[in-house]
C-alpha angles and dihedrals in degrees: 000000000000114000122218107248120248111246100219120194090241093056094047095046090048092051093048093048092049092051092046091057101044123099098345123157091254088063092077091100095053122107117273092015106174122255102188127079094238097048091044092054095055094037085068122074119273122237098263123098108225134225118202123205125186121204091339094132132055134243163344122201091275093053097255118148121240130235119206130199109191143160106271093223095054115198095004112178088003095297114163110212121223116230126239122187117203128210121205126222119248112306092354130124129216091253088069087065097038095124093057094041093049091048091054091048089054087066092061102270125130107222121200121189129187116222088225109138093205111043101158097111087060098218096110088047089054091044090057092053091048090051091062093041088057091043091060089065095044112096091202093059126093085226094058109142090342097105136077099225092183090065109064128152137176134210135171148162130247107321083009090058086059089047094050091054092045090049091055092047090050093045097077091227098317090111105059103185142012140198113202109196117201092351107201124239114259090245088068095058109124090209137353089261091057092052131082135207117202091205084079094062101108101164139016129044134276138205115194115206130179141145125258092232092057092094100145107047104019112015118182096226134043124243109232093230097053119091124216132019102324101148143033087258092057094045091049093049092049094059107108121251114269094038113113107240140169133176134191139166121215112227108244111005123120129206101293103035089110087069092064116128076218101299124038097254094182098326108147119239088020124125112163107006132234098313098104092048095063106068113047097030088055091046089051094054091044091052097046101036106025099035093241105171093188090056091047091060090072091069108041114129114261097002108040115128095240090058092060099040104105104165097067106013135061137172091028122169137162137191096187114123 
């Protein structure tokens, strides 16, 4: 039986504070502030107030608890919420990404995140998505008939970027799209199971995102002398023809900027903070899981907004017709 999460004062205050700070007019001076109409729209908060729960649900197949970020007024006006499953970086918890996850939930998504510290295999990431898919059919769940179980995406950071891709591959089509953020080079895989190969992506779509200062773990471009998929460029090129794919590198961020709340505030390997990771990733999920045609225009091959944004983005490419 799925238990209704306790809405602790701490969780509610945290959610409200995160929403209050995201995408406000005063943020125009922050690093990586968007320049294009599409990115600006999705950099701002969505219209949904967000409730944050930590460890309120149990469990994935490895026994890890699940955190959920969801619109407080679930199912308002008959809306069915798409599902996003989040994958942590190595030894990280969902709370370290709470600004990003809350932002996504404000756009109508229900985000579930395993507390697994090692998500690379992808199974616990897929388990989390399946938890919500099952909850949609459980009359005792707060998510009962509130979710669109046909619209599921995955996203993750570092080892979790690997796990998000592997979860999509393992899902048999249930996970339709994925955003790997700071995807590690294959040489940094701790084991074959914790690695991924984008040649194995046979369905769905993928948007690779990294920062230009992340030169050690997730460099944007491939060194000619290195074999295998050791860069975002190589992973992008390895995706089979016919799979919708986009890549882009934010100018400035290092490996852990996506953990910003929203600024770095002492986070190691962080330069600018989470700001640049809000707009286009949200637009991608809106386009792929909510049928948002305005958002989709950012990614069209040859003319998409992200391809012509030069102040904040570099090494962009798209294969979306």
